[in-house]
N, CA, C and O atoms as CSV, one atom per row, in Angstrom:
chain,resi,resn,atom,element,x,y,z
A,1,UNK,N,N,79.398,-56.290,-40.246
A,1,UNK,CA,C,78.700,-55.032,-40.159
A,1,UNK,C,C,77.616,-55.107,-39.074
A,1,UNK,O,O,77.017,-56.155,-38.832
A,2,UNK,N,N,77.391,-53.963,-38.437
A,2,UNK,CA,C,76.329,-53.849,-37.441
A,2,UNK,C,C,75.280,-52.886,-37.974
A,2,UNK,O,O,75.581,-52.021,-38.797
A,3,UNK,N,N,74.071,-53.038,-37.511
A,3,UNK,CA,C,72.961,-52.179,-37.924
A,3,UNK,C,C,72.537,-51.314,-36.765
A,3,UNK,O,O,72.296,-51.801,-35.660
A,4,UNK,N,N,72.447,-50.017,-37.027
A,4,UNK,CA,C,71.945,-49.063,-36.027
A,4,UNK,C,C,70.856,-48.226,-36.654
A,4,UNK,O,O,70.914,-47.914,-37.843
A,5,UNK,N,N,69.860,-47.860,-35.863
A,5,UNK,CA,C,68.750,-47.031,-36.313
A,5,UNK,C,C,68.803,-45.709,-35.620
A,5,UNK,O,O,68.799,-45.650,-34.391
A,6,UNK,N,N,68.853,-44.615,-36.399
A,6,UNK,CA,C,68.753,-43.278,-35.830
A,6,UNK,C,C,67.342,-43.107,-35.257
A,6,UNK,O,O,66.401,-43.760,-35.708
A,7,UNK,N,N,67.202,-42.240,-34.276
A,7,UNK,CA,C,65.885,-42.008,-33.670
A,7,UNK,C,C,64.872,-41.523,-34.712
A,7,UNK,O,O,63.698,-41.885,-34.637
A,8,UNK,N,N,65.309,-40.705,-35.689
A,8,UNK,CA,C,64.412,-40.259,-36.756
A,8,UNK,C,C,63.875,-41.438,-37.555
A,8,UNK,O,O,62.689,-41.480,-37.881
A,9,UNK,N,N,64.731,-42.385,-37.868
A,9,UNK,CA,C,64.315,-43.550,-38.656
A,9,UNK,C,C,63.332,-44.413,-37.889
A,9,UNK,O,O,62.351,-44.902,-38.448
A,10,UNK,N,N,63.605,-44.599,-36.590
A,10,UNK,CA,C,62.661,-45.348,-35.760
A,10,UNK,C,C,61.305,-44.677,-35.688
A,10,UNK,O,O,60.271,-45.343,-35.714
A,11,UNK,N,N,61.312,-43.365,-35.597
A,11,UNK,CA,C,60.035,-42.641,-35.582
A,11,UNK,C,C,59.347,-42.755,-36.921
A,11,UNK,O,O,58.126,-42.901,-36.978
A,12,UNK,N,N,60.118,-42.692,-38.019
A,12,UNK,CA,C,59.546,-42.889,-39.360
A,12,UNK,C,C,58.865,-44.269,-39.458
A,12,UNK,O,O,57.754,-44.378,-39.978
A,13,UNK,N,N,59.531,-45.308,-38.961
A,13,UNK,CA,C,58.930,-46.628,-38.974
A,13,UNK,C,C,57.599,-46.659,-38.242
A,13,UNK,O,O,56.616,-47.211,-38.737
A,14,UNK,N,N,57.576,-46.058,-37.052
A,14,UNK,CA,C,56.321,-46.011,-36.254
A,14,UNK,C,C,55.255,-45.252,-37.010
A,14,UNK,O,O,54.115,-45.711,-37.095
A,15,UNK,N,N,55.600,-44.093,-37.567
A,15,UNK,CA,C,54.631,-43.279,-38.276
A,15,UNK,C,C,54.067,-43.987,-39.513
A,15,UNK,O,O,52.863,-43.942,-39.762
A,16,UNK,N,N,54.927,-44.630,-40.270
A,16,UNK,CA,C,54.518,-45.335,-41.463
A,16,UNK,C,C,53.595,-46.494,-41.090
A,16,UNK,O,O,52.549,-46.694,-41.707
A,17,UNK,N,N,53.997,-47.250,-40.076
A,17,UNK,CA,C,53.184,-48.386,-39.632
A,17,UNK,C,C,51.804,-47.902,-39.160
A,17,UNK,O,O,50.775,-48.492,-39.491
A,18,UNK,N,N,51.810,-46.845,-38.400
A,18,UNK,CA,C,50.553,-46.278,-37.892
A,18,UNK,C,C,49.622,-45.826,-39.031
A,18,UNK,O,O,48.427,-46.118,-39.038
A,19,UNK,N,N,50.205,-45.119,-39.969
A,19,UNK,CA,C,49.433,-44.623,-41.102
A,19,UNK,C,C,48.804,-45.728,-41.900
A,19,UNK,O,O,47.618,-45.692,-42.229
A,20,UNK,N,N,49.632,-46.729,-42.210
A,20,UNK,CA,C,49.131,-47.843,-43.025
A,20,UNK,C,C,48.103,-48.671,-42.249
A,20,UNK,O,O,47.135,-49.158,-42.833
A,21,UNK,N,N,48.305,-48.832,-40.954
A,21,UNK,CA,C,47.366,-49.598,-40.140
A,21,UNK,C,C,45.985,-48.913,-40.103
A,21,UNK,O,O,44.952,-49.583,-40.128
A,22,UNK,N,N,45.983,-47.585,-40.043
A,22,UNK,CA,C,44.734,-46.839,-39.999
A,22,UNK,C,C,44.086,-46.740,-41.379
A,22,UNK,O,O,42.878,-46.937,-41.510
A,23,UNK,N,N,44.879,-46.435,-42.407
A,23,UNK,CA,C,44.311,-46.204,-43.740
A,23,UNK,C,C,44.292,-47.469,-44.587
A,23,UNK,O,O,43.704,-47.462,-45.669
A,24,UNK,N,N,44.889,-48.511,-44.153
A,24,UNK,CA,C,44.920,-49.767,-44.882
A,24,UNK,C,C,44.487,-50.860,-43.932
A,24,UNK,O,O,43.298,-51.030,-43.663
A,25,UNK,N,N,45.463,-51.605,-43.422
A,25,UNK,CA,C,45.151,-52.629,-42.446
A,25,UNK,C,C,46.393,-52.912,-41.616
A,25,UNK,O,O,47.504,-52.676,-42.090
A,26,UNK,N,N,46.244,-53.406,-40.404
A,26,UNK,CA,C,47.406,-53.784,-39.595
A,26,UNK,C,C,48.268,-54.827,-40.299
A,26,UNK,O,O,49.492,-54.788,-40.180
A,27,UNK,N,N,47.658,-55.751,-41.024
A,27,UNK,CA,C,48.427,-56.771,-41.738
A,27,UNK,C,C,49.306,-56.116,-42.833
A,27,UNK,O,O,50.467,-56.484,-43.010
A,28,UNK,N,N,48.742,-55.169,-43.539
A,28,UNK,CA,C,49.537,-54.454,-44.576
A,28,UNK,C,C,50.682,-53.701,-43.911
A,28,UNK,O,O,51.804,-53.704,-44.419
A,29,UNK,N,N,50.417,-53.069,-42.804
A,29,UNK,CA,C,51.474,-52.331,-42.089
A,29,UNK,C,C,52.611,-53.262,-41.688
A,29,UNK,O,O,53.781,-52.896,-41.796
A,30,UNK,N,N,52.280,-54.445,-41.232
A,30,UNK,CA,C,53.307,-55.425,-40.861
A,30,UNK,C,C,54.089,-55.923,-42.064
A,30,UNK,O,O,55.291,-56.165,-41.957
A,31,UNK,N,N,53.430,-56.083,-43.212
A,31,UNK,CA,C,54.143,-56.492,-44.415
A,31,UNK,C,C,55.161,-55.417,-44.858
A,31,UNK,O,O,56.278,-55.743,-45.261
A,32,UNK,N,N,54.769,-54.163,-44.778
A,32,UNK,CA,C,55.663,-53.075,-45.143
A,32,UNK,C,C,56.849,-53.037,-44.201
A,32,UNK,O,O,57.992,-52.894,-44.634
A,33,UNK,N,N,56.571,-53.166,-42.890
A,33,UNK,CA,C,57.653,-53.138,-41.896
A,33,UNK,C,C,58.639,-54.289,-42.135
A,33,UNK,O,O,59.853,-54.091,-42.076
A,34,UNK,N,N,58.111,-55.492,-42.404
A,34,UNK,CA,C,58.997,-56.644,-42.675
A,34,UNK,C,C,59.828,-56.406,-43.924
A,34,UNK,O,O,61.002,-56.770,-43.981
A,35,UNK,N,N,59.199,-55.782,-44.938
A,35,UNK,CA,C,59.914,-55.490,-46.174
A,35,UNK,C,C,61.099,-54.521,-45.876
A,35,UNK,O,O,62.207,-54.712,-46.378
A,36,UNK,N,N,60.843,-53.517,-45.078
A,36,UNK,CA,C,61.924,-52.584,-44.697
A,36,UNK,C,C,63.042,-53.361,-43.992
A,36,UNK,O,O,64.217,-53.168,-44.304
A,37,UNK,N,N,62.698,-54.208,-43.074
A,37,UNK,CA,C,63.713,-54.958,-42.335
A,37,UNK,C,C,64.548,-55.833,-43.289
A,37,UNK,O,O,65.770,-55.908,-43.160
A,38,UNK,N,N,63.892,-56.476,-44.225
A,38,UNK,CA,C,64.606,-57.297,-45.195
A,38,UNK,C,C,65.560,-56.459,-46.032
A,38,UNK,O,O,66.713,-56.839,-46.234
A,39,UNK,N,N,65.082,-55.324,-46.517
A,39,UNK,CA,C,65.919,-54.444,-47.341
A,39,UNK,C,C,67.118,-53.963,-46.553
A,39,UNK,O,O,68.247,-54.011,-47.040
A,40,UNK,N,N,66.879,-53.502,-45.345
A,40,UNK,CA,C,67.944,-52.957,-44.504
A,40,UNK,C,C,68.941,-54.027,-44.163
A,40,UNK,O,O,70.142,-53.760,-44.144
A,41,UNK,N,N,68.486,-55.232,-43.892
A,41,UNK,CA,C,69.408,-56.328,-43.553
A,41,UNK,C,C,70.335,-56.653,-44.718
A,41,UNK,O,O,71.451,-57.124,-44.497
A,42,UNK,N,N,69.907,-56.415,-45.936
A,42,UNK,CA,C,70.805,-56.631,-47.105
A,42,UNK,C,C,72.013,-55.706,-47.046
A,42,UNK,O,O,73.084,-56.032,-47.557
A,43,UNK,N,N,71.829,-54.558,-46.421
A,43,UNK,CA,C,72.947,-53.610,-46.313
A,43,UNK,C,C,74.103,-54.165,-45.463
A,43,UNK,O,O,75.245,-53.728,-45.597
A,44,UNK,N,N,73.799,-55.109,-44.610
A,44,UNK,CA,C,74.843,-55.660,-43.762
A,44,UNK,C,C,75.893,-56.429,-44.572
A,44,UNK,O,O,77.052,-56.520,-44.169
A,45,UNK,N,N,75.478,-56.976,-45.707
A,45,UNK,CA,C,76.436,-57.701,-46.564
A,45,UNK,C,C,76.859,-56.887,-47.774
A,45,UNK,O,O,77.899,-57.154,-48.376
A,46,UNK,N,N,76.042,-55.881,-48.136
A,46,UNK,CA,C,76.349,-55.031,-49.293
A,46,UNK,C,C,76.074,-53.562,-48.907
A,46,UNK,O,O,75.099,-52.983,-49.385
A,47,UNK,N,N,76.893,-52.968,-48.072
A,47,UNK,CA,C,76.581,-51.645,-47.535
A,47,UNK,C,C,76.579,-50.514,-48.568
A,47,UNK,O,O,76.016,-49.454,-48.295
A,48,UNK,N,N,77.173,-50.698,-49.717
A,48,UNK,CA,C,77.237,-49.631,-50.695
A,48,UNK,C,C,76.305,-49.830,-51.899
A,48,UNK,O,O,76.545,-49.264,-52.966
A,49,UNK,N,N,75.241,-50.634,-51.733
A,49,UNK,CA,C,74.331,-50.860,-52.836
A,49,UNK,C,C,73.412,-49.675,-53.103
A,49,UNK,O,O,72.794,-49.583,-54.164
A,50,UNK,N,N,73.330,-48.785,-52.150
A,50,UNK,CA,C,72.472,-47.622,-52.306
A,50,UNK,C,C,73.111,-46.571,-53.241
A,50,UNK,O,O,74.296,-46.628,-53.568
A,51,UNK,N,N,72.276,-45.627,-53.643
A,51,UNK,CA,C,72.685,-44.555,-54.552
A,51,UNK,C,C,73.292,-43.428,-53.735
A,51,UNK,O,O,72.761,-43.075,-52.682
A,52,UNK,N,N,74.388,-42.864,-54.197
A,52,UNK,CA,C,75.042,-41.729,-53.529
A,52,UNK,C,C,74.150,-40.472,-53.626
A,52,UNK,O,O,73.432,-40.281,-54.608
A,53,UNK,N,N,74.213,-39.638,-52.606
A,53,UNK,CA,C,73.485,-38.366,-52.605
A,53,UNK,C,C,74.482,-37.214,-52.780
A,53,UNK,O,O,75.667,-37.433,-53.030
A,54,UNK,N,N,73.980,-35.999,-52.646
A,54,UNK,CA,C,74.867,-34.847,-52.703
A,54,UNK,C,C,75.844,-34.827,-51.541
A,54,UNK,O,O,76.911,-34.220,-51.624
A,55,UNK,N,N,75.480,-35.480,-50.481
A,55,UNK,CA,C,76.405,-35.655,-49.351
A,55,UNK,C,C,77.044,-37.019,-49.541
A,55,UNK,O,O,76.351,-38.031,-49.441
A,56,UNK,N,N,78.368,-37.084,-49.816
A,56,UNK,CA,C,79.003,-38.362,-50.132
A,56,UNK,C,C,78.918,-39.424,-49.019
A,56,UNK,O,O,79.151,-40.605,-49.275
A,57,UNK,N,N,78.587,-39.006,-47.789
A,57,UNK,CA,C,78.478,-39.963,-46.697
A,57,UNK,C,C,77.093,-40.603,-46.611
A,57,UNK,O,O,76.923,-41.618,-45.936
A,58,UNK,N,N,76.110,-40.022,-47.285
A,58,UNK,CA,C,74.754,-40.521,-47.183
A,58,UNK,C,C,74.351,-41.165,-48.505
A,58,UNK,O,O,74.593,-40.632,-49.588
A,59,UNK,N,N,73.721,-42.347,-48.370
A,59,UNK,CA,C,73.254,-43.099,-49.538
A,59,UNK,C,C,71.784,-43.339,-49.409
A,59,UNK,O,O,71.222,-43.256,-48.317
A,60,UNK,N,N,71.144,-43.642,-50.543
A,60,UNK,CA,C,69.712,-43.910,-50.570
A,60,UNK,C,C,69.495,-45.313,-51.113
A,60,UNK,O,O,69.991,-45.665,-52.183
A,61,UNK,N,N,68.758,-46.094,-50.370
A,61,UNK,CA,C,68.329,-47.407,-50.875
A,61,UNK,C,C,66.986,-47.113,-51.568
A,61,UNK,O,O,65.993,-46.823,-50.902
A,62,UNK,N,N,66.964,-47.190,-52.904
A,62,UNK,CA,C,65.760,-46.804,-53.626
A,62,UNK,C,C,64.612,-47.799,-53.384
A,62,UNK,O,O,64.835,-48.933,-52.960
A,63,UNK,N,N,63.391,-47.351,-53.660
A,63,UNK,CA,C,62.233,-48.202,-53.431
A,63,UNK,C,C,62.213,-49.399,-54.348
A,63,UNK,O,O,62.700,-49.354,-55.477
A,64,UNK,N,N,61.643,-50.467,-53.841
A,64,UNK,CA,C,61.402,-51.640,-54.683
A,64,UNK,C,C,59.898,-51.906,-54.681
A,64,UNK,O,O,59.177,-51.398,-55.540
A,65,UNK,N,N,59.437,-52.674,-53.753
A,65,UNK,CA,C,58.034,-53.061,-53.683
A,65,UNK,C,C,57.138,-51.928,-53.191
A,65,UNK,O,O,56.020,-51.770,-53.680
A,66,UNK,N,N,57.609,-51.149,-52.242
A,66,UNK,CA,C,56.843,-50.051,-51.650
A,66,UNK,C,C,57.561,-48.748,-51.948
A,66,UNK,O,O,58.779,-48.718,-52.124
A,67,UNK,N,N,56.790,-47.677,-52.001
A,67,UNK,CA,C,57.325,-46.363,-52.424
A,67,UNK,C,C,58.009,-45.595,-51.298
A,67,UNK,O,O,57.589,-44.492,-50.946
A,68,UNK,N,N,59.040,-46.169,-50.746
A,68,UNK,CA,C,59.784,-45.504,-49.686
A,68,UNK,C,C,61.291,-45.565,-49.984
A,68,UNK,O,O,61.811,-46.582,-50.442
A,69,UNK,N,N,61.961,-44.464,-49.714
A,69,UNK,CA,C,63.424,-44.418,-49.823
A,69,UNK,C,C,64.004,-44.568,-48.414
A,69,UNK,O,O,63.488,-44.006,-47.449
A,70,UNK,N,N,65.067,-45.324,-48.325
A,70,UNK,CA,C,65.750,-45.492,-47.054
A,70,UNK,C,C,67.079,-44.772,-47.116
A,70,UNK,O,O,67.943,-45.129,-47.917
A,71,UNK,N,N,67.252,-43.765,-46.284
A,71,UNK,CA,C,68.467,-42.980,-46.224
A,71,UNK,C,C,69.385,-43.560,-45.138
A,71,UNK,O,O,68.966,-43.796,-44.005
A,72,UNK,N,N,70.640,-43.779,-45.517
A,72,UNK,CA,C,71.564,-44.391,-44.546
A,72,UNK,C,C,72.983,-43.933,-44.799
A,72,UNK,O,O,73.299,-43.319,-45.818
A,73,UNK,N,N,73.830,-44.254,-43.829
A,73,UNK,CA,C,75.242,-43.979,-43.939
A,73,UNK,C,C,76.023,-45.178,-43.419
A,73,UNK,O,O,75.492,-46.000,-42.673
A,74,UNK,N,N,77.256,-45.268,-43.809
A,74,UNK,CA,C,78.151,-46.308,-43.320
A,74,UNK,C,C,79.199,-45.619,-42.483
A,74,UNK,O,O,79.899,-44.729,-42.965
A,75,UNK,N,N,79.314,-46.023,-41.235
A,75,UNK,CA,C,80.295,-45.429,-40.309
A,75,UNK,C,C,81.116,-46.566,-39.710
A,75,UNK,O,O,80.664,-47.258,-38.798
A,76,UNK,N,N,82.313,-46.747,-40.227
A,76,UNK,CA,C,83.149,-47.850,-39.787
A,76,UNK,C,C,82.494,-49.191,-40.087
A,76,UNK,O,O,82.257,-49.530,-41.247
A,77,UNK,N,N,82.204,-49.951,-39.035
A,77,UNK,CA,C,81.552,-51.254,-39.169
A,77,UNK,C,C,80.055,-51.164,-39.005
A,77,UNK,O,O,79.382,-52.189,-38.906
A,78,UNK,N,N,79.511,-49.937,-38.975
A,78,UNK,CA,C,78.064,-49.751,-38.743
A,78,UNK,C,C,77.371,-49.218,-39.996
A,78,UNK,O,O,77.888,-48.347,-40.697
A,79,UNK,N,N,76.198,-49.763,-40.251
A,79,UNK,CA,C,75.256,-49.186,-41.197
A,79,UNK,C,C,74.207,-48.485,-40.346
A,79,UNK,O,O,73.529,-49.124,-39.542
A,80,UNK,N,N,74.073,-47.176,-40.519
A,80,UNK,CA,C,73.137,-46.409,-39.708
A,80,UNK,C,C,71.980,-45.965,-40.601
A,80,UNK,O,O,72.175,-45.251,-41.584
A,81,UNK,N,N,70.769,-46.401,-40.238
A,81,UNK,CA,C,69.599,-45.989,-40.971
A,81,UNK,C,C,69.186,-44.631,-40.438
A,81,UNK,O,O,68.902,-44.482,-39.250
A,82,UNK,N,N,69.154,-43.634,-41.326
A,82,UNK,CA,C,68.893,-42.273,-40.912
A,82,UNK,C,C,67.431,-41.863,-41.013
A,82,UNK,O,O,66.888,-41.264,-40.086
A,83,UNK,N,N,66.795,-42.180,-42.127
A,83,UNK,CA,C,65.425,-41.807,-42.364
A,83,UNK,C,C,64.773,-42.736,-43.359
A,83,UNK,O,O,65.452,-43.382,-44.158
A,84,UNK,N,N,63.458,-42.804,-43.311
A,84,UNK,CA,C,62.666,-43.520,-44.295
A,84,UNK,C,C,61.589,-42.549,-44.758
A,84,UNK,O,O,60.781,-42.073,-43.960
A,85,UNK,N,N,61.586,-42.261,-46.055
A,85,UNK,CA,C,60.640,-41.240,-46.586
A,85,UNK,C,C,59.895,-41.796,-47.787
A,85,UNK,O,O,60.457,-42.500,-48.625
A,86,UNK,N,N,58.626,-41.462,-47.845
A,86,UNK,CA,C,57.805,-41.821,-48.997
A,86,UNK,C,C,58.302,-41.059,-50.217
A,86,UNK,O,O,58.760,-39.923,-50.096
A,87,UNK,N,N,58.215,-41.670,-51.381
A,87,UNK,CA,C,58.724,-41.046,-52.598
A,87,UNK,C,C,57.926,-39.806,-52.993
A,87,UNK,O,O,58.422,-38.982,-53.761
A,88,UNK,N,N,56.706,-39.656,-52.488
A,88,UNK,CA,C,55.912,-38.461,-52.785
A,88,UNK,C,C,56.452,-37.241,-52.041
A,88,UNK,O,O,56.149,-36.105,-52.405
A,89,UNK,N,N,57.253,-37.476,-50.998
A,89,UNK,CA,C,57.847,-36.395,-50.268
A,89,UNK,C,C,59.202,-36.022,-50.895
A,89,UNK,O,O,59.898,-36.870,-51.454
A,90,UNK,N,N,59.543,-34.777,-50.792
A,90,UNK,CA,C,60.848,-34.327,-51.302
A,90,UNK,C,C,61.959,-34.895,-50.414
A,90,UNK,O,O,61.721,-35.372,-49.304
A,91,UNK,N,N,63.146,-34.824,-50.934
A,91,UNK,CA,C,64.319,-35.259,-50.154
A,91,UNK,C,C,64.434,-34.400,-48.911
A,91,UNK,O,O,63.986,-33.253,-48.910
A,92,UNK,N,N,65.027,-34.934,-47.851
A,92,UNK,CA,C,65.184,-34.135,-46.637
A,92,UNK,C,C,66.016,-32.880,-46.933
A,92,UNK,O,O,66.962,-32.938,-47.718
A,93,UNK,N,N,65.676,-31.779,-46.325
A,93,UNK,CA,C,66.438,-30.526,-46.502
A,93,UNK,C,C,67.836,-30.688,-45.964
A,93,UNK,O,O,68.792,-30.162,-46.534
A,94,UNK,N,N,67.960,-31.393,-44.901
A,94,UNK,CA,C,69.236,-31.527,-44.255
A,94,UNK,C,C,69.784,-32.941,-44.428
A,94,UNK,O,O,69.459,-33.845,-43.659
A,95,UNK,N,N,70.606,-33.113,-45.435
A,95,UNK,CA,C,71.253,-34.403,-45.661
A,95,UNK,C,C,72.594,-34.433,-44.957
A,95,UNK,O,O,73.599,-34.828,-45.548
A,96,UNK,N,N,72.617,-34.024,-43.708
A,96,UNK,CA,C,73.865,-34.055,-42.945
A,96,UNK,C,C,73.722,-35.061,-41.826
A,96,UNK,O,O,72.618,-35.491,-41.493
A,97,UNK,N,N,74.828,-35.422,-41.263
A,97,UNK,CA,C,74.810,-36.405,-40.160
A,97,UNK,C,C,74.693,-35.749,-38.848
A,97,UNK,O,O,74.664,-36.425,-37.820
């Protein structure tokens, strides 16, 4: 399996890191980012561990240590990270690819 990041997900990572660095600390922001990378890398060996959504092509990797959901899809040999959203936010309106 290969890992790809949608531009929205990359922007989410930057925004989350920025927010935590300003409101917490840069070290905390790096810990959260590393946690995301670890979680996402697990998808390379277990791509269907996430929860199915109303769109059968999109899955959610539920939060563990930090309160963020990772939205992704599996396309052939690729796991594509679509979005990362805090659990306080509602699900994306557009769960389409």
